[in-house]
GUTOR-195224 format. One record per residue: chain; y, z, x of N, C-alpha, C, O in turn; residue in one letter; residue number from 1. Coordinates in Angstrom, 2 decimals, padded with zeros to 5 digits. Example, Ala and Ser with C-alpha at 12.3 -4.5 7.8 and 13.67 -1.06 7.14 Angstrom:
2
REC:A:-005.69:007.80:013.19:-004.50:007.80:012.30:-003.30:007.80:013.20:-003.32:008.46:014.24:A:1
REC:A:-002.25:007.08:012.85:-001.06:007.14:013.67:000.03:007.87:012.90:001.14:008.04:013.41:S:2
END
This chain:
217
REC:A:-013.46:019.91:047.20:-013.16:018.52:046.88:-011.97:018.45:045.93:-011.97:019.08:044.87:M:1
REC:A:-010.96:017.68:046.32:-009.79:017.57:045.47:-009.99:016.50:044.41:-010.74:015.55:044.62:R:2
REC:A:-009.32:016.64:043.28:-009.45:015.67:042.21:-008.45:014.54:042.35:-008.59:013.52:041.68:S:3
REC:A:-007.45:014.69:043.20:-006.48:013.62:043.42:-006.00:013.68:044.85:-006.35:014.59:045.60:R:4
REC:A:-005.19:012.70:045.23:-004.85:012.51:046.62:-003.78:013.44:047.15:-003.53:014.51:046.61:G:5
REC:A:-003.15:012.97:048.27:-002.11:013.74:048.97:-002.67:015.04:049.53:-002.15:016.12:049.27:R:6
REC:A:-003.73:014.91:050.31:-004.34:016.09:050.90:-003.66:016.49:052.20:-003.64:017.67:052.55:A:7
REC:A:-003.11:015.50:052.94:-002.56:015.79:054.25:-001.15:015.22:054.40:-000.80:014.20:053.80:W:8
REC:A:-000.34:015.92:055.21:001.01:015.42:055.47:000.95:014.10:056.22:001.67:013.16:055.88:R:9
REC:A:000.10:014.05:057.23:000.00:012.86:058.08:-001.34:012.86:058.79:-002.17:013.74:058.57:D:10
REC:A:-001.54:011.87:059.65:-002.82:011.74:060.35:-003.06:012.90:061.32:-004.20:013.31:061.51:R:11
REC:A:-002.00:013.42:061.91:-002.19:014.54:062.84:-002.78:015.75:062.11:-003.74:016.37:062.59:R:12
REC:A:-002.22:016.09:060.95:-002.75:017.23:060.20:-004.20:016.98:059.80:-005.04:017.88:059.88:E:13
REC:A:-004.49:015.76:059.36:-005.87:015.43:058.99:-006.79:015.59:060.19:-007.90:016.12:060.05:A:14
REC:A:-006.34:015.15:061.37:-007.16:015.26:062.57:-007.39:016.69:062.99:-008.48:017.04:063.44:G:15
REC:A:-006.38:017.52:062.84:-006.54:018.94:063.19:-007.61:019.59:062.31:-008.47:020.32:062.79:E:16
REC:A:-007.53:019.31:061.00:-008.53:019.87:060.09:-009.91:019.28:060.34:-010.92:019.97:060.23:Q:17
REC:A:-009.95:017.99:060.67:-011.23:017.33:060.92:-011.89:017.87:062.18:-013.10:018.07:062.22:L:18
REC:A:-011.10:018.10:063.22:-011.64:018.67:064.45:-012.27:020.03:064.21:-013.35:020.32:064.73:G:19
REC:A:-011.59:020.85:063.42:-012.13:022.17:063.09:-013.43:022.05:062.29:-014.36:022.83:062.49:A:20
REC:A:-013.48:021.07:061.38:-014.68:020.89:060.56:-015.86:020.40:061.39:-016.99:020.84:061.17:A:21
REC:A:-015.62:019.51:062.34:-016.69:019.03:063.21:-017.24:020.18:064.04:-018.46:020.33:064.18:V:22
REC:A:-016.34:020.99:064.57:-016.76:022.13:065.38:-017.57:023.13:064.56:-018.58:023.67:065.02:Q:23
REC:A:-017.13:023.36:063.33:-017.83:024.31:062.46:-019.21:023.78:062.08:-020.18:024.55:062.06:E:24
REC:A:-019.31:022.49:061.79:-020.58:021.92:061.33:-021.58:021.76:062.46:-022.78:021.97:062.26:Q:25
REC:A:-021.10:021.38:063.65:-022.01:021.05:064.73:-022.18:022.16:065.75:-023.13:022.14:066.53:L:26
REC:A:-021.26:023.13:065.76:-021.34:024.20:066.75:-020.97:023.71:068.13:-019.98:022.98:068.28:G:27
REC:A:-021.73:024.08:069.13:-021.46:023.68:070.51:-021.83:022.21:070.68:-023.02:021.87:070.74:D:28
REC:A:-020.82:021.34:070.76:-021.08:019.90:070.83:-021.28:019.41:072.25:-021.62:018.24:072.45:V:29
REC:A:-021.09:020.26:073.24:-021.36:019.89:074.62:-020.34:018.91:075.17:-019.14:019.02:074.91:G:30
REC:A:-020.84:017.93:075.93:-019.99:016.92:076.58:-019.58:015.89:075.54:-020.40:015.09:075.09:D:31
REC:A:-018.31:015.90:075.15:-017.86:015.13:073.99:-016.96:013.96:074.37:-016.06:014.09:075.20:V:32
REC:A:-017.23:012.82:073.74:-016.34:011.67:073.78:-015.95:011.35:072.34:-016.81:011.13:071.50:L:33
REC:A:-014.65:011.31:072.06:-014.15:010.99:070.73:-013.60:009.57:070.75:-012.69:009.27:071.53:V:34
REC:A:-014.15:008.71:069.92:-013.74:007.31:069.85:-013.00:007.06:068.54:-013.56:007.23:067.46:L:35
REC:A:-011.73:006.66:068.65:-010.96:006.34:067.46:-010.99:004.85:067.18:-010.91:004.03:068.10:G:36
REC:A:-011.11:004.49:065.90:-011.00:003.08:065.52:-009.52:002.77:065.30:-008.83:003.50:064.59:L:37
REC:A:-009.04:001.70:065.92:-007.60:001.42:065.80:-007.26:000.85:064.43:-008.08:000.26:063.73:P:38
REC:A:-005.98:001.08:064.09:-005.08:001.87:064.91:-004.97:003.30:064.40:-004.83:004.24:065.18:R:39
REC:A:-005.02:003.46:063.08:-004.85:004.78:062.49:-005.89:005.79:062.90:-005.61:006.99:062.96:G:40
REC:A:-007.10:005.32:063.20:-008.16:006.22:063.58:-007.91:006.93:064.90:-008.35:008.06:065.09:G:41
REC:A:-007.18:006.27:065.81:-006.89:006.90:067.09:-005.91:008.07:066.89:-006.01:009.09:067.57:V:42
REC:A:-004.97:007.91:065.95:-004.02:008.99:065.66:-004.72:010.21:065.08:-004.27:011.33:065.29:A:43
REC:A:-005.81:010.01:064.36:-006.61:011.13:063.86:-007.53:011.66:064.96:-007.75:012.87:065.05:V:44
REC:A:-008.05:010.76:065.78:-009.01:011.14:066.82:-008.39:012.01:067.90:-009.07:012.85:068.48:A:45
REC:A:-007.10:011.81:068.19:-006.46:012.56:069.27:-006.52:014.08:069.03:-006.94:014.80:069.93:A:46
REC:A:-006.12:014.59:067.86:-006.27:016.03:067.63:-007.73:016.47:067.49:-008.05:017.63:067.75:P:47
REC:A:-008.62:015.58:067.07:-010.05:015.92:067.04:-010.54:016.17:068.46:-011.23:017.15:068.72:V:48
REC:A:-010.17:015.27:069.39:-010.57:015.43:070.79:-010.01:016.72:071.37:-010.69:017.42:072.12:A:49
REC:A:-008.75:017.03:071.02:-008.14:018.26:071.52:-008.88:019.49:071.01:-009.10:020.44:071.75:A:50
REC:A:-009.27:019.47:069.74:-009.98:020.61:069.15:-011.36:020.81:069.77:-011.83:021.94:069.91:A:51
REC:A:-012.01:019.69:070.14:-013.37:019.77:070.67:-013.41:019.86:072.20:-014.47:020.04:072.79:L:52
REC:A:-012.24:019.73:072.83:-012.21:019.73:074.28:-012.86:018.51:074.87:-013.44:018.58:075.96:G:53
REC:A:-012.77:017.38:074.17:-013.42:016.15:074.62:-012.46:015.11:075.12:-011.24:015.26:075.01:G:54
REC:A:-013.01:014.04:075.68:-012.21:012.90:076.10:-011.94:011.99:074.90:-012.68:011.99:073.92:E:55
REC:A:-010.87:011.21:075.01:-010.46:010.31:073.93:-010.49:008.87:074.43:-010.02:008.58:075.53:L:56
REC:A:-011.04:007.98:073.61:-011.03:006.55:073.92:-010.97:005.78:072.59:-010.98:006.37:071.51:D:57
REC:A:-010.89:004.47:072.71:-010.78:003.61:071.54:-011.98:002.68:071.48:-012.49:002.25:072.52:V:58
REC:A:-012.44:002.38:070.28:-013.51:001.40:070.06:-013.01:000.42:069.00:-012.81:000.79:067.85:L:59
REC:A:-012.82:-000.83:069.41:-012.25:-001.82:068.51:-013.34:-002.54:067.74:-014.28:-003.07:068.33:V:60
REC:A:-013.22:-002.54:066.43:-014.09:-003.29:065.54:-013.19:-004.15:064.67:-012.22:-003.67:064.09:V:61
REC:A:-013.51:-005.42:064.59:-012.65:-006.36:063.86:-013.35:-006.85:062.59:-014.53:-007.21:062.61:R:62
REC:A:-012.61:-006.84:061.49:-013.14:-007.41:060.25:-013.27:-008.93:060.39:-012.36:-009.58:060.92:K:63
REC:A:-014.38:-009.47:059.93:-014.58:-010.92:059.89:-014.32:-011.37:058.46:-015.18:-011.21:057.59:A:64
REC:A:-013.13:-011.92:058.22:-012.73:-012.27:056.86:-013.19:-013.66:056.45:-013.35:-014.55:057.28:G:65
REC:A:-013.38:-013.82:055.15:-013.70:-015.14:054.60:-012.52:-016.07:054.88:-011.38:-015.68:054.64:V:66
REC:A:-012.77:-017.28:055.39:-011.68:-018.15:055.84:-010.56:-018.36:054.82:-009.39:-018.33:055.19:P:67
REC:A:-010.89:-018.57:053.57:-009.87:-018.84:052.56:-009.40:-017.57:051.85:-008.52:-017.62:050.99:W:68
REC:A:-009.98:-016.44:052.19:-009.57:-015.16:051.63:-009.78:-014.07:052.69:-010.73:-013.30:052.60:Q:69
REC:A:-008.89:-014.02:053.69:-009.12:-013.16:054.87:-009.30:-011.69:054.55:-009.95:-010.97:055.31:P:70
REC:A:-008.74:-011.21:053.44:-008.89:-009.79:053.10:-010.29:-009.46:052.59:-010.67:-008.29:052.54:E:71
REC:A:-011.06:-010.48:052.22:-012.44:-010.27:051.77:-013.34:-010.29:053.00:-013.43:-011.31:053.69:L:72
REC:A:-013.99:-009.18:053.28:-014.76:-009.04:054.51:-016.16:-009.64:054.38:-016.96:-009.22:053.55:A:73
REC:A:-016.42:-010.64:055.23:-017.77:-011.16:055.36:-018.61:-010.18:056.17:-019.84:-010.16:056.09:L:74
REC:A:-017.91:-009.38:056.96:-018.56:-008.37:057.78:-017.60:-007.84:058.82:-016.38:-007.90:058.64:G:75
REC:A:-018.15:-007.32:059.90:-017.32:-006.77:060.97:-018.06:-006.98:062.29:-019.28:-007.12:062.32:A:76
REC:A:-017.29:-007.00:063.39:-017.88:-007.22:064.70:-017.14:-006.39:065.74:-015.92:-006.24:065.67:V:77
REC:A:-017.89:-005.84:066.70:-017.27:-005.09:067.79:-016.85:-006.05:068.90:-017.22:-007.22:068.90:T:78
REC:A:-016.06:-005.52:069.83:-015.61:-006.33:070.96:-016.78:-006.81:071.81:-016.69:-007.85:072.46:A:79
REC:A:-017.88:-006.06:071.80:-019.05:-006.44:072.58:-019.99:-007.37:071.82:-020.99:-007.84:072.37:S:80
REC:A:-019.67:-007.65:070.54:-020.43:-008.64:069.80:-021.41:-008.12:068.77:-022.14:-008.92:068.17:G:81
REC:A:-021.47:-006.80:068.55:-022.38:-006.30:067.52:-021.81:-006.60:066.13:-020.65:-006.31:065.85:H:82
REC:A:-022.65:-007.19:065.28:-022.18:-007.64:063.96:-022.84:-006.85:062.83:-024.00:-006.47:062.90:R:83
REC:A:-022.05:-006.63:061.79:-022.57:-006.14:060.51:-022.12:-007.13:059.45:-020.93:-007.40:059.31:V:84
REC:A:-023.08:-007.68:058.72:-022.78:-008.72:057.72:-022.87:-008.12:056.32:-023.82:-007.41:056.00:V:85
REC:A:-021.86:-008.40:055.49:-021.88:-008.01:054.09:-022.72:-009.03:053.33:-022.25:-010.12:053.00:N:86
REC:A:-023.99:-008.67:053.06:-024.94:-009.63:052.50:-024.49:-010.15:051.13:-024.69:-011.32:050.81:A:87
REC:A:-023.89:-009.28:050.34:-023.46:-009.70:049.00:-022.38:-010.76:049.08:-022.43:-011.77:048.38:E:88
REC:A:-021.38:-010.54:049.95:-020.31:-011.52:050.13:-020.89:-012.81:050.72:-020.51:-013.90:050.29:V:89
REC:A:-021.79:-012.70:051.68:-022.37:-013.88:052.32:-023.10:-014.76:051.29:-023.00:-015.98:051.35:A:90
REC:A:-023.82:-014.14:050.37:-024.52:-014.90:049.32:-023.53:-015.57:048.39:-023.74:-016.71:047.96:R:91
REC:A:-022.47:-014.86:048.07:-021.53:-015.36:047.08:-020.71:-016.54:047.57:-020.44:-017.47:046.81:R:92
REC:A:-020.31:-016.51:048.84:-019.40:-017.57:049.32:-020.13:-018.79:049.85:-019.54:-019.87:049.95:I:93
REC:A:-021.40:-018.65:050.20:-022.25:-019.77:050.61:-021.67:-020.55:051.79:-021.59:-021.78:051.74:R:94
REC:A:-021.28:-019.87:052.81:-020.86:-020.53:054.05:-022.10:-020.97:054.84:-023.13:-020.30:054.82:L:95
REC:A:-021.97:-022.09:055.52:-023.06:-022.53:056.38:-023.15:-021.68:057.63:-022.20:-020.97:057.97:G:96
REC:A:-024.30:-021.74:058.32:-024.51:-020.93:059.50:-023.45:-021.19:060.57:-022.96:-020.25:061.19:D:97
REC:A:-023.10:-022.46:060.77:-022.10:-022.81:061.78:-020.74:-022.22:061.43:-020.01:-021.76:062.30:A:98
REC:A:-020.40:-022.23:060.14:-019.11:-021.69:059.70:-019.08:-020.17:059.86:-018.06:-019.59:060.26:E:99
REC:A:-020.19:-019.53:059.55:-020.29:-018.08:059.73:-020.12:-017.73:061.21:-019.44:-016.77:061.55:V:100
REC:A:-020.75:-018.51:062.08:-020.65:-018.26:063.52:-019.21:-018.35:063.99:-018.78:-017.55:064.82:E:101
REC:A:-018.45:-019.32:063.49:-017.04:-019.47:063.87:-016.24:-018.25:063.43:-015.41:-017.75:064.18:V:102
REC:A:-016.48:-017.78:062.21:-015.76:-016.63:061.68:-015.98:-015.40:062.57:-015.04:-014.70:062.93:V:103
REC:A:-017.24:-015.15:062.92:-017.54:-013.97:063.73:-017.09:-014.14:065.17:-016.64:-013.17:065.79:F:104
REC:A:-017.20:-015.34:065.71:-016.75:-015.56:067.09:-015.25:-015.36:067.21:-014.79:-014.77:068.19:A:105
REC:A:-014.50:-015.83:066.24:-013.04:-015.64:066.25:-012.69:-014.15:066.15:-011.80:-013.67:066.84:D:106
REC:A:-013.41:-013.44:065.28:-013.15:-012.01:065.11:-013.50:-011.25:066.38:-012.78:-010.32:066.76:A:107
REC:A:-014.59:-011.63:067.04:-014.97:-010.94:068.27:-013.95:-011.18:069.37:-013.61:-010.26:070.12:Q:108
REC:A:-013.45:-012.41:069.48:-012.44:-012.71:070.49:-011.18:-011.88:070.26:-010.56:-011.39:071.20:A:109
REC:A:-010.79:-011.74:068.99:-009.62:-010.93:068.66:-009.86:-009.46:069.00:-008.96:-008.77:069.47:A:110
REC:A:-011.09:-008.97:068.77:-011.43:-007.59:069.09:-011.38:-007.35:070.59:-010.87:-006.32:071.04:A:111
REC:A:-011.89:-008.29:071.37:-011.85:-008.17:072.83:-010.41:-008.09:073.34:-010.08:-007.26:074.19:E:112
REC:A:-009.57:-008.97:072.80:-008.17:-009.00:073.23:-007.47:-007.69:072.87:-006.71:-007.15:073.68:Q:113
REC:A:-007.71:-007.18:071.66:-007.07:-005.95:071.22:-007.54:-004.76:072.05:-006.75:-003.87:072.39:R:114
REC:A:-008.83:-004.73:072.37:-009.35:-003.61:073.14:-008.72:-003.58:074.53:-008.37:-002.51:075.03:Q:115
REC:A:-008.59:-004.75:075.17:-007.95:-004.81:076.49:-006.50:-004.34:076.41:-006.03:-003.61:077.28:R:116
REC:A:-005.80:-004.77:075.36:-004.39:-004.41:075.17:-004.23:-002.90:075.01:-003.36:-002.30:075.63:L:117
REC:A:-005.06:-002.30:074.18:-004.91:-000.88:073.88:-005.33:000.01:075.05:-004.73:001.06:075.28:L:118
REC:A:-006.35:-000.41:075.78:-006.80:000.39:076.93:-005.88:000.21:078.13:-005.88:001.04:079.04:R:119
REC:A:-005.10:-000.87:078.14:-004.23:-001.09:079.28:-004.99:-001.37:080.56:-004.54:-001.00:081.64:G:120
REC:A:-006.14:-002.01:080.44:-006.91:-002.35:081.62:-007.89:-001.28:082.07:-008.71:-001.53:082.96:G:121
REC:A:-007.84:-000.08:081.46:-008.78:000.97:081.85:-010.18:000.62:081.36:-010.33:000.05:080.28:R:122
REC:A:-011.22:000.94:082.14:-012.59:000.70:081.68:-012.97:001.68:080.57:-012.35:002.73:080.41:P:123
REC:A:-013.99:001.31:079.81:-014.49:002.20:078.77:-015.06:003.46:079.39:-015.62:003.43:080.49:A:124
REC:A:-014.92:004.58:078.69:-015.45:005.84:079.18:-016.96:005.92:078.95:-017.51:005.22:078.10:L:125
REC:A:-017.62:006.76:079.71:-019.08:006.88:079.70:-019.59:007.35:078.33:-019.05:008.27:077.73:R:126
REC:A:-020.66:006.68:077.87:-021.34:007.06:076.63:-022.60:007.89:076.90:-022.94:008.78:076.12:L:127
REC:A:-023.28:007.58:077.98:-024.64:008.08:078.21:-024.72:009.61:078.18:-024.00:010.31:078.89:A:128
REC:A:-025.65:010.09:077.33:-025.96:011.51:077.28:-024.92:012.39:076.61:-025.06:013.62:076.62:G:129
REC:A:-023.89:011.81:076.02:-022.81:012.60:075.46:-022.92:012.71:073.93:-023.64:011.94:073.29:R:130
REC:A:-022.20:013.67:073.38:-021.97:013.68:071.93:-020.77:012.79:071.67:-019.66:013.07:072.14:T:131
REC:A:-020.98:011.70:070.93:-019.90:010.75:070.64:-019.50:010.90:069.18:-020.33:010.78:068.28:V:132
REC:A:-018.22:011.15:068.97:-017.67:011.33:067.63:-016.81:010.12:067.29:-015.79:009.89:067.93:V:133
REC:A:-017.23:009.36:066.30:-016.49:008.18:065.83:-015.53:008.60:064.73:-015.93:009.22:063.75:L:134
REC:A:-014.25:008.26:064.89:-013.23:008.75:063.96:-012.40:007.59:063.42:-012.01:006.69:064.16:V:135
REC:A:-012.13:007.63:062.12:-011.13:006.75:061.51:-010.28:007.60:060.57:-010.63:008.75:060.29:D:136
REC:A:-009.17:007.04:060.08:-008.30:007.83:059.21:-008.80:007.85:057.77:-008.17:008.44:056.89:D:137
REC:A:-009.93:007.21:057.53:-010.57:007.16:056.21:-011.45:005.93:056.15:-011.28:005.01:056.94:G:138
REC:A:-012.39:005.91:055.22:-013.28:004.77:055.07:-013.33:004.36:053.60:-013.20:005.19:052.70:I:139
REC:A:-013.52:003.07:053.39:-013.71:002.55:052.04:-015.10:001.93:051.96:-016.05:002.60:051.53:A:140
REC:A:-015.25:000.66:052.36:-016.58:000.05:052.39:-017.40:000.54:053.57:-018.63:000.55:053.52:T:141
REC:A:-016.72:000.95:054.65:-017.42:001.45:055.82:-017.97:000.38:056.75:-018.73:000.71:057.66:G:142
REC:A:-017.61:-000.91:056.54:-018.18:-001.98:057.36:-017.80:-001.85:058.83:-018.65:-002.02:059.70:A:143
REC:A:-016.54:-001.55:059.11:-016.13:-001.44:060.51:-016.76:-000.21:061.16:-017.20:-000.28:062.31:T:144
REC:A:-016.81:000.89:060.44:-017.43:002.09:060.99:-018.93:001.88:061.21:-019.48:002.37:062.20:M:145
REC:A:-019.57:001.19:060.31:-021.01:000.93:060.48:-021.28:000.08:061.71:-022.23:000.32:062.45:R:146
REC:A:-020.43:-000.94:061.92:-020.60:-001.77:063.11:-020.46:-000.94:064.38:-021.23:-001.10:065.32:A:147
REC:A:-019.48:-000.04:064.40:-019.28:000.82:065.55:-020.47:001.75:065.75:-020.94:001.94:066.87:A:148
REC:A:-020.96:002.33:064.65:-022.09:003.26:064.73:-023.36:002.56:065.21:-024.10:003.11:066.02:A:149
REC:A:-023.61:001.37:064.71:-024.80:000.63:065.11:-024.72:000.21:066.57:-025.73:000.18:067.27:E:150
REC:A:-023.52:-000.12:067.04:-023.33:-000.45:068.44:-023.76:000.73:069.32:-024.48:000.55:070.30:L:151
REC:A:-023.31:001.93:068.96:-023.65:003.11:069.74:-025.15:003.42:069.66:-025.76:003.87:070.63:L:152
REC:A:-025.73:003.17:068.50:-027.16:003.45:068.32:-028.04:002.56:069.19:-029.16:002.93:069.54:A:153
REC:A:-027.53:001.38:069.55:-028.31:000.44:070.36:-027.87:000.40:071.82:-028.41:-000.37:072.61:T:154
REC:A:-026.87:001.22:072.18:-026.36:001.22:073.56:-027.41:001.75:074.53:-028.15:002.68:074.21:A:155
REC:A:-027.47:001.13:075.72:-028.39:001.57:076.76:-027.65:001.71:078.08:-027.11:000.71:078.56:E:156
REC:A:-027.59:002.89:078.68:-028.07:004.17:078.14:-027.12:004.67:077.06:-025.91:004.49:077.17:P:157
REC:A:-027.65:005.30:076.05:-026.85:005.64:074.89:-026.43:007.10:074.83:-026.81:007.90:075.69:G:158
REC:A:-025.65:007.43:073.81:-025.23:008.82:073.59:-026.40:009.71:073.22:-027.45:009.24:072.77:P:159
REC:A:-026.21:011.01:073.42:-027.22:011.99:072.98:-027.18:012.16:071.48:-028.21:012.22:070.82:R:160
REC:A:-025.95:012.23:070.93:-025.73:012.42:069.50:-024.55:011.55:069.08:-023.57:011.43:069.81:V:161
REC:A:-024.65:010.92:067.90:-023.54:010.14:067.34:-023.14:010.76:066.01:-023.96:010.95:065.12:V:162
REC:A:-021.85:011.06:065.89:-021.29:011.67:064.68:-020.16:010.79:064.16:-019.32:010.33:064.94:V:163
REC:A:-020.14:010.56:062.87:-018.99:009.92:062.21:-018.16:011.03:061.58:-018.68:011.87:060.86:V:164
REC:A:-016.85:011.01:061.87:-015.95:012.03:061.31:-014.74:011.35:060.69:-014.02:010.61:061.37:A:165
REC:A:-014.52:011.58:059.40:-013.40:010.97:058.69:-012.78:011.99:057.74:-013.48:012.87:057.23:V:166
REC:A:-011.50:011.89:057.50:-010.89:012.78:056.52:-011.37:012.53:055.10:-011.57:013.47:054.33:P:167
REC:A:-011.57:011.24:054.74:-011.89:010.94:053.34:-012.70:009.66:053.25:-012.53:008.74:054.05:V:168
REC:A:-013.59:009.61:052.25:-014.36:008.41:051.99:-015.21:008.59:050.75:-015.52:009.72:050.37:G:169
REC:A:-015.61:007.49:050.11:-016.44:007.58:048.90:-017.86:007.99:049.23:-018.35:007.76:050.33:P:170
REC:A:-018.53:008.61:048.27:-019.85:009.18:048.49:-020.87:008.14:048.91:-021.68:008.41:049.80:A:171
REC:A:-020.86:006.95:048.30:-021.89:005.96:048.64:-021.74:005.48:050.07:-022.75:005.25:050.75:D:172
REC:A:-020.50:005.34:050.54:-020.28:004.91:051.93:-020.70:006.01:052.90:-021.32:005.73:053.92:T:173
REC:A:-020.35:007.25:052.58:-020.76:008.38:053.43:-022.28:008.45:053.53:-022.82:008.66:054.61:V:174
REC:A:-022.98:008.26:052.41:-024.44:008.30:052.40:-025.03:007.17:053.23:-026.01:007.38:053.95:D:175
REC:A:-024.45:005.99:053.15:-024.95:004.85:053.93:-024.78:005.09:055.42:-025.67:004.77:056.21:E:176
REC:A:-023.64:005.65:055.82:-023.41:005.92:057.23:-024.34:007.01:057.75:-024.73:006.99:058.92:L:177
REC:A:-024.69:007.95:056.90:-025.58:009.04:057.29:-026.96:008.53:057.69:-027.70:009.22:058.39:A:178
REC:A:-027.32:007.32:057.24:-028.61:006.74:057.60:-028.58:006.14:059.01:-029.64:005.87:059.59:E:179
REC:A:-027.38:005.93:059.56:-027.23:005.25:060.84:-026.98:006.22:061.99:-027.39:005.96:063.12:V:180
REC:A:-026.31:007.35:061.69:-025.90:008.29:062.74:-026.58:009.64:062.54:-027.30:009.86:061.56:V:181
REC:A:-026.33:010.54:063.48:-026.97:011.86:063.41:-026.32:012.78:062.39:-026.98:013.63:061.80:D:182
REC:A:-025.00:012.61:062.18:-024.29:013.45:061.21:-023.01:012.76:060.79:-022.42:011.99:061.55:A:183
REC:A:-022.60:013.03:059.56:-021.31:012.57:059.05:-020.52:013.79:058.59:-021.02:014.61:057.82:V:184
REC:A:-019.28:013.90:059.08:-018.39:014.97:058.65:-017.24:014.32:057.89:-016.50:013.51:058.44:V:185
REC:A:-017.09:014.68:056.62:-015.99:014.16:055.79:-015.31:015.34:055.10:-015.98:016.14:054.44:A:186
REC:A:-014.00:015.45:055.25:-013.28:016.55:054.62:-013.23:016.41:053.11:-013.33:017.40:052.39:L:187
REC:A:-013.08:015.18:052.64:-012.96:014.93:051.20:-013.87:013.78:050.80:-013.84:012.71:051.42:E:188
REC:A:-014.69:014.00:049.76:-015.52:012.94:049.19:-015.20:012.91:047.69:-015.93:013.50:046.89:I:189
REC:A:-014.12:012.24:047.31:-013.65:012.31:045.92:-014.60:011.59:044.96:-015.25:010.60:045.32:P:190
REC:A:-014.66:012.09:043.74:-015.47:011.46:042.71:-014.97:010.07:042.38:-015.75:009.16:042.10:A:191
REC:A:-013.65:009.91:042.43:-013.03:008.60:042.22:-012.20:008.26:043.44:-011.24:008.96:043.77:T:192
REC:A:-012.58:007.18:044.12:-011.90:006.80:045.35:-011.16:005.49:045.11:-011.75:004.50:044.67:F:193
REC:A:-009.84:005.49:045.41:-009.05:004.28:045.24:-008.65:003.67:046.57:-008.92:002.50:046.83:L:194
REC:A:-008.01:004.46:047.42:-007.55:003.95:048.71:-007.34:005.11:049.67:-007.02:006.23:049.25:A:195
REC:A:-007.51:004.84:050.95:-007.33:005.89:051.97:-005.90:006.42:051.94:-005.69:007.63:052.03:V:196
REC:A:-004.93:005.54:051.81:-003.52:005.93:051.85:-003.12:006.90:050.76:-002.11:007.59:050.90:G:197
REC:A:-003.88:006.97:049.68:-003.57:007.89:048.58:-003.69:009.35:049.03:-003.18:010.24:048.35:E:198
REC:A:-004.35:009.58:050.15:-004.62:010.94:050.58:-003.63:011.46:051.61:-003.78:012.57:052.12:W:199
REC:A:-002.63:010.67:051.92:-001.63:011.05:052.92:-000.22:010.97:052.33:000.11:010.03:051.61:Y:200
REC:A:000.61:011.97:052.64:002.03:011.87:052.32:002.68:010.80:053.18:003.49:010.01:052.70:D:201
REC:A:002.33:010.78:054.47:002.87:009.80:055.41:001.71:008.96:055.93:000.91:009.44:056.74:D:202
REC:A:001.63:007.71:055.48:000.58:006.79:055.92:001.21:005.59:056.62:000.74:004.46:056.50:F:203
REC:A:002.28:005.87:057.36:002.98:004.83:058.09:002.03:004.15:059.07:001.18:004.80:059.68:T:204
REC:A:002.18:002.84:059.21:001.32:002.10:060.13:001.48:002.61:061.55:002.60:002.84:062.02:Q:205
REC:A:000.37:002.77:062.24:000.37:003.17:063.65:000.50:001.90:064.49:-000.25:000.94:064.30:V:206
REC:A:001.45:001.89:065.42:001.69:000.71:066.25:000.83:000.74:067.50:000.34:001.79:067.91:E:207
REC:A:000.66:-000.43:068.11:-000.12:-000.52:069.35:000.44:000.39:070.43:-000.32:001.03:071.17:D:208
REC:A:001.75:000.46:070.52:002.38:001.31:071.54:002.03:002.78:071.32:001.85:003.53:072.28:A:209
REC:A:001.92:003.18:070.06:001.54:004.57:069.76:000.11:004.84:070.22:-000.19:005.90:070.77:D:210
REC:A:-000.77:003.88:070.00:-002.16:004.04:070.41:-002.27:004.13:071.93:-002.98:004.99:072.45:V:211
REC:A:-001.55:003.25:072.63:-001.59:003.28:074.09:-001.06:004.62:074.62:-001.59:005.16:075.60:R:212
REC:A:-000.04:005.14:073.98:000.50:006.44:074.40:-000.51:007.57:074.20:-000.63:008.46:075.05:A:213
REC:A:-001.24:007.53:073.10:-002.25:008.56:072.82:-003.42:008.48:073.80:-004.02:009.49:074.14:L:214
REC:A:-003.73:007.26:074.26:-004.86:007.07:075.16:-004.53:007.29:076.62:-005.42:007.38:077.47:L:215
REC:A:-003.23:007.37:076.91:-002.81:007.49:078.30:-003.32:008.81:078.89:-003.13:009.87:078.29:R:216
REC:A:-003.96:008.76:080.07:-004.51:009.98:080.68:-003.41:010.99:080.98:-003.69:012.08:081.49:P:217
END
């Protein structure tokens, strides 16, 4: 565990190390599907998939922001409609049920549109019976990753095993995710966590075109 950031040159290096760590921790992972959360997560997921000999796909989860403060997450929602609500924020802002529904419906519509754009019309890859590895370039609150993990946990027919793999995240978030999935692999769990970008020399934004290129068969 490092005491300060700048652990990786870029997302590719982080993904290469993360793929090796997943393989070391889980051993023979069998039939693997690696799902990257856009956009930065897909750039990390690509070398993870290569290391594990698995297929690569994208799973879009959209933050549902408070209307007057969009950066404050009321929760998160997947393109298929699975929601995770931040109960503390929900209590504090006191939105009515109808207003909450609008926030999540708008976020879900945006997630659906983004998923279609990034996949380029390709259907989602098979989940059933596989080891599914969920990857992002780092986690903070973990709301989007939790929504993705819970979606997979309730999928029918579902994966054989669900793993969350991230280069870096705070201990409390890692512990919370471990309650939802079969395993969590994190390269760095710093005692003091400020931001994901602190751990990369190059944290340049990943563009949609880059994601589509990584997903292209």
